[in-house]
TORPA-4810 file (N, C-alpha, C, O; in nm, 3 decimals):
<nodes>
NODE_1_10.855_12.156_8.081_10.744_12.166_8.007_10.629_12.216_8.084_10.603_12.166_8.193_X
NODE_2_10.560_12.309_8.035_10.444_12.374_8.105_10.311_12.287_8.083_10.290_12.224_7.980_X
NODE_3_10.228_12.292_8.188_10.102_12.202_8.184_10.142_12.056_8.157_10.084_11.988_8.072_X
NODE_4_10.238_12.014_8.227_10.268_11.869_8.215_10.230_11.779_8.337_10.192_11.836_8.439_X
NODE_5_10.238_11.648_8.335_10.206_11.564_8.440_10.341_11.503_8.480_10.410_11.457_8.389_X
NODE_6_10.383_11.497_8.594_10.500_11.443_8.624_10.475_11.301_8.686_10.398_11.294_8.783_X
NODE_7_10.530_11.196_8.640_10.511_11.062_8.681_10.638_10.994_8.686_10.734_11.036_8.620_X
NODE_8_10.644_10.888_8.763_10.775_10.793_8.774_10.728_10.643_8.745_10.614_10.607_8.774_X
NODE_9_10.804_10.573_8.699_10.789_10.442_8.670_10.881_10.359_8.742_10.998_10.395_8.756_X
NODE_10_10.838_10.251_8.787_10.937_10.162_8.877_10.919_10.012_8.840_10.807_9.963_8.826_X
NODE_11_11.035_9.941_8.825_11.020_9.802_8.797_11.129_9.744_8.886_11.238_9.801_8.893_X
NODE_12_11.102_9.636_8.952_11.195_9.585_9.058_11.201_9.434_9.046_11.098_9.371_9.023_X
NODE_13_11.322_9.372_9.061_11.332_9.235_9.051_11.453_9.199_9.166_11.518_9.296_9.206_X
NODE_14_11.481_9.084_9.213_11.573_9.067_9.308_11.709_9.119_9.270_11.765_9.081_9.167_X
NODE_15_11.763_9.208_9.355_11.892_9.274_9.326_11.898_9.385_9.220_12.006_9.435_9.189_X
NODE_16_11.784_9.423_9.165_11.774_9.534_9.057_11.649_9.614_9.062_11.537_9.565_9.074_X
NODE_17_11.676_9.751_9.053_11.554_9.838_9.044_11.576_9.929_8.933_11.686_9.980_8.912_X
NODE_18_11.472_9.951_8.861_11.468_10.038_8.739_11.370_10.147_8.765_11.254_10.125_8.799_X
NODE_19_11.424_10.272_8.746_11.329_10.384_8.769_11.337_10.489_8.651_11.443_10.504_8.590_X
NODE_20_11.234_10.554_8.623_11.241_10.656_8.526_11.128_10.759_8.573_11.018_10.728_8.619_X
NODE_21_11.181_10.894_8.552_11.086_10.994_8.584_11.056_11.065_8.438_11.142_11.084_8.353_X
NODE_22_10.924_11.099_8.427_10.883_11.151_8.294_10.798_11.269_8.322_10.746_11.289_8.432_X
NODE_23_10.785_11.344_8.220_10.673_11.456_8.214_10.587_11.419_8.091_10.636_11.399_7.980_X
NODE_24_10.472_11.411_8.115_10.381_11.371_8.012_10.267_11.480_7.992_10.230_11.549_8.087_X
NODE_25_10.216_11.493_7.872_10.115_11.585_7.859_9.981_11.549_7.921_9.948_11.431_7.934_X
NODE_26_9.898_11.655_7.961_9.772_11.631_8.034_9.687_11.526_7.942_9.681_11.532_7.819_X
NODE_27_9.626_11.434_8.020_9.550_11.338_7.928_9.620_11.203_7.900_9.558_11.108_7.853_X
NODE_28_9.756_11.198_7.930_9.831_11.085_7.886_9.790_10.965_7.980_9.748_10.986_8.094_X
NODE_29_9.804_10.838_7.927_9.760_10.733_7.996_9.891_10.655_8.045_10.005_10.686_8.011_X
NODE_30_9.859_10.549_8.130_9.973_10.467_8.167_10.039_10.406_8.054_10.162_10.402_8.053_X
NODE_31_9.964_10.353_7.949_10.028_10.295_7.822_10.120_10.402_7.757_10.230_10.367_7.715_X
NODE_32_10.081_10.531_7.747_10.160_10.629_7.698_10.306_10.642_7.772_10.413_10.651_7.712_X
NODE_33_10.290_10.643_7.904_10.405_10.655_7.981_10.501_10.535_7.966_10.623_10.548_7.967_X
NODE_34_10.437_10.420_7.953_10.524_10.291_7.929_10.598_10.314_7.797_10.721_10.302_7.787_X
NODE_35_10.515_10.347_7.694_10.585_10.369_7.563_10.701_10.478_7.576_10.811_10.451_7.529_X
NODE_36_10.680_10.589_7.634_10.767_10.697_7.638_10.899_10.651_7.715_11.011_10.686_7.676_X
NODE_37_10.880_10.571_7.827_10.977_10.522_7.900_11.091_10.434_7.846_11.203_10.422_7.896_X
NODE_38_11.041_10.372_7.731_11.138_10.276_7.670_11.139_10.131_7.739_11.225_10.049_7.708_X
NODE_39_11.045_10.106_7.830_11.039_9.985_7.893_11.039_9.850_7.819_11.102_9.753_7.859_X
NODE_40_10.960_9.853_7.701_10.935_9.747_7.620_11.087_9.717_7.555_11.127_9.601_7.547_X
NODE_41_11.159_9.813_7.516_11.294_9.786_7.446_11.391_9.738_7.548_11.475_9.655_7.513_X
NODE_42_11.388_9.784_7.681_11.482_9.751_7.778_11.458_9.609_7.825_11.547_9.528_7.851_X
NODE_43_11.325_9.588_7.832_11.291_9.441_7.893_11.201_9.372_7.789_11.079_9.366_7.808_X
NODE_44_11.257_9.324_7.685_11.176_9.265_7.563_11.093_9.141_7.609_11.000_9.102_7.538_X
NODE_45_11.124_9.082_7.718_11.052_8.965_7.768_10.914_8.975_7.785_10.837_8.879_7.776_X
NODE_46_10.875_9.113_7.814_10.727_9.130_7.849_10.646_9.132_7.728_10.523_9.130_7.744_X
NODE_47_10.697_9.137_7.601_10.618_9.122_7.484_10.482_9.186_7.474_10.389_9.131_7.414_X
NODE_48_10.471_9.310_7.538_10.352_9.393_7.522_10.261_9.376_7.619_10.169_9.458_7.631_X
NODE_49_10.272_9.273_7.698_10.165_9.254_7.801_10.236_9.290_7.944_10.329_9.225_7.990_X
NODE_50_10.182_9.394_8.001_10.248_9.447_8.125_10.136_9.457_8.220_10.033_9.515_8.184_X
NODE_51_10.148_9.403_8.348_10.075_9.418_8.445_10.123_9.538_8.541_10.237_9.537_8.586_X
NODE_52_10.037_9.637_8.570_10.107_9.741_8.641_9.985_9.810_8.727_9.868_9.777_8.709_X
NODE_53_10.023_9.902_8.816_9.952_9.969_8.912_10.006_10.094_8.958_10.124_10.124_8.936_X
NODE_54_9.923_10.171_9.023_9.961_10.308_9.057_9.945_10.308_9.216_9.833_10.302_9.267_X
NODE_55_10.054_10.314_9.290_10.063_10.321_9.433_9.997_10.194_9.486_9.916_10.199_9.579_X
NODE_56_10.034_10.078_9.425_9.987_9.952_9.476_9.856_9.915_9.434_9.813_9.804_9.466_X
NODE_57_9.782_9.998_9.364_9.647_9.953_9.326_9.653_9.925_9.172_9.687_10.013_9.093_X
NODE_58_9.620_9.804_9.135_9.615_9.747_8.994_9.534_9.848_8.900_9.428_9.900_8.937_X
NODE_59_9.591_9.871_8.780_9.516_9.954_8.699_9.540_9.911_8.552_9.631_9.831_8.532_X
NODE_60_9.468_9.957_8.446_9.491_9.920_8.313_9.586_10.033_8.248_9.617_10.136_8.307_X
NODE_61_9.625_10.001_8.129_9.712_10.084_8.052_9.643_10.205_8.000_9.706_10.302_7.957_X
NODE_62_9.492_10.198_8.006_9.420_10.310_7.963_9.400_10.412_8.072_9.341_10.516_8.044_X
NODE_63_9.444_10.391_8.192_9.404_10.484_8.297_9.480_10.614_8.274_9.600_10.614_8.246_X
NODE_64_9.412_10.719_8.286_9.471_10.851_8.268_9.560_10.886_8.389_9.529_10.856_8.504_X
NODE_65_9.670_10.949_8.354_9.767_10.979_8.474_9.736_11.117_8.545_9.689_11.212_8.482_X
NODE_66_9.763_11.122_8.668_9.756_11.240_8.744_9.910_11.282_8.790_10.003_11.201_8.791_X
NODE_67_9.921_11.403_8.821_10.051_11.459_8.855_10.104_11.386_8.987_10.031_11.381_9.086_X
NODE_68_10.223_11.334_8.987_10.277_11.257_9.098_10.264_11.121_9.091_10.325_11.056_9.175_X
NODE_69_10.190_11.057_9.000_10.166_10.911_8.996_10.299_10.835_8.996_10.401_10.873_8.939_X
NODE_70_10.284_10.726_9.064_10.423_10.642_9.063_10.351_10.508_8.986_10.254_10.453_9.039_X
NODE_71_10.398_10.469_8.878_10.352_10.351_8.787_10.442_10.238_8.838_10.564_10.248_8.829_X
NODE_72_10.385_10.134_8.888_10.464_10.013_8.929_10.433_9.895_8.835_10.320_9.848_8.819_X
NODE_73_10.548_9.853_8.773_10.541_9.743_8.674_10.554_9.615_8.766_10.647_9.600_8.845_X
NODE_74_10.460_9.532_8.750_10.466_9.406_8.818_10.532_9.291_8.741_10.527_9.281_8.619_X
NODE_75_10.588_9.211_8.817_10.651_9.086_8.752_10.547_8.976_8.771_10.468_8.979_8.865_X
NODE_76_10.549_8.873_8.674_10.461_8.754_8.688_10.503_8.676_8.799_10.622_8.665_8.829_X
NODE_77_10.405_8.617_8.866_10.431_8.525_8.968_10.496_8.393_8.921_10.454_8.327_8.825_X
NODE_78_10.605_8.360_8.999_10.695_8.243_8.966_10.620_8.115_8.996_10.647_8.012_8.934_X
NODE_79_10.528_8.118_9.088_10.449_8.010_9.139_10.310_8.028_9.138_10.271_8.143_9.115_X
NODE_80_10.221_7.936_9.158_10.075_7.946_9.171_10.045_7.952_9.321_10.073_7.853_9.389_X
NODE_81_9.992_8.057_9.377_9.980_8.073_9.525_9.895_7.952_9.590_9.919_7.902_9.699_X
NODE_82_9.787_7.914_9.499_9.705_7.804_9.538_9.770_7.679_9.550_9.743_7.602_9.642_X
NODE_83_9.853_7.655_9.461_9.929_7.536_9.457_10.021_7.535_9.577_10.027_7.433_9.646_X
NODE_84_10.093_7.645_9.607_10.185_7.646_9.718_10.125_7.624_9.841_10.185_7.558_9.926_X
NODE_85_9.995_7.676_9.866_9.911_7.657_9.998_9.874_7.494_9.997_9.863_7.430_10.102_X
NODE_86_9.857_7.444_9.880_9.813_7.294_9.900_9.936_7.206_9.936_9.924_7.106_10.007_X
NODE_87_10.053_7.249_9.884_10.185_7.168_9.922_10.217_7.191_10.057_10.269_7.098_10.119_X
NODE_88_10.191_7.317_10.125_10.229_7.339_10.259_10.136_7.257_10.359_10.181_7.198_10.457_X
NODE_89_10.003_7.260_10.324_9.911_7.183_10.385_9.933_7.034_10.382_9.909_6.968_10.484_X
NODE_90_9.976_6.976_10.274_9.987_6.835_10.257_10.135_6.815_10.336_10.148_6.710_10.399_X
NODE_91_10.233_6.900_10.337_10.351_6.883_10.417_10.314_6.876_10.556_10.355_6.780_10.621_X
NODE_92_10.236_6.972_10.615_10.194_6.961_10.755_10.118_6.829_10.798_10.138_6.773_10.906_X
NODE_93_10.038_6.789_10.711_9.964_6.666_10.740_10.051_6.539_10.730_10.026_6.440_10.799_X
NODE_94_10.145_6.542_10.651_10.241_6.433_10.648_10.341_6.423_10.767_10.390_6.317_10.807_X
NODE_95_10.365_6.546_10.819_10.464_6.545_10.925_10.404_6.489_11.067_10.289_6.515_11.102_X
NODE_96_10.483_6.417_11.137_10.448_6.355_11.260_10.420_6.475_11.362_10.487_6.578_11.362_X
NODE_97_10.329_6.455_11.435_10.289_6.564_11.538_10.402_6.581_11.642_10.459_6.478_11.678_X
NODE_98_10.439_6.692_11.691_10.546_6.716_11.782_10.499_6.722_11.929_10.577_6.758_12.017_X
NODE_99_10.379_6.688_11.953_10.318_6.692_12.082_10.311_6.564_12.139_10.262_6.548_12.250_X
</nodes>
């Protein structure tokens, strides 16, 4: 396709990586690429809400794509980072000192 934008989409979880390469028309957005890739059909658990970024920088689905962009689809956190820090701190305080 002439005058197209080449992009790739990546989604990873433990033991599994999904990749798609697409050619999109100029002016296409991250949302357009997600739709064209079939991601929602393949991973229905996302229910239309996808957190994503380009080269590690978070972005919205309305971001216009540039040639060579890699769209990364992020998974939800399984735990709350703040709660995890609190538990580690409480565990350290409860543990007898080794000194």
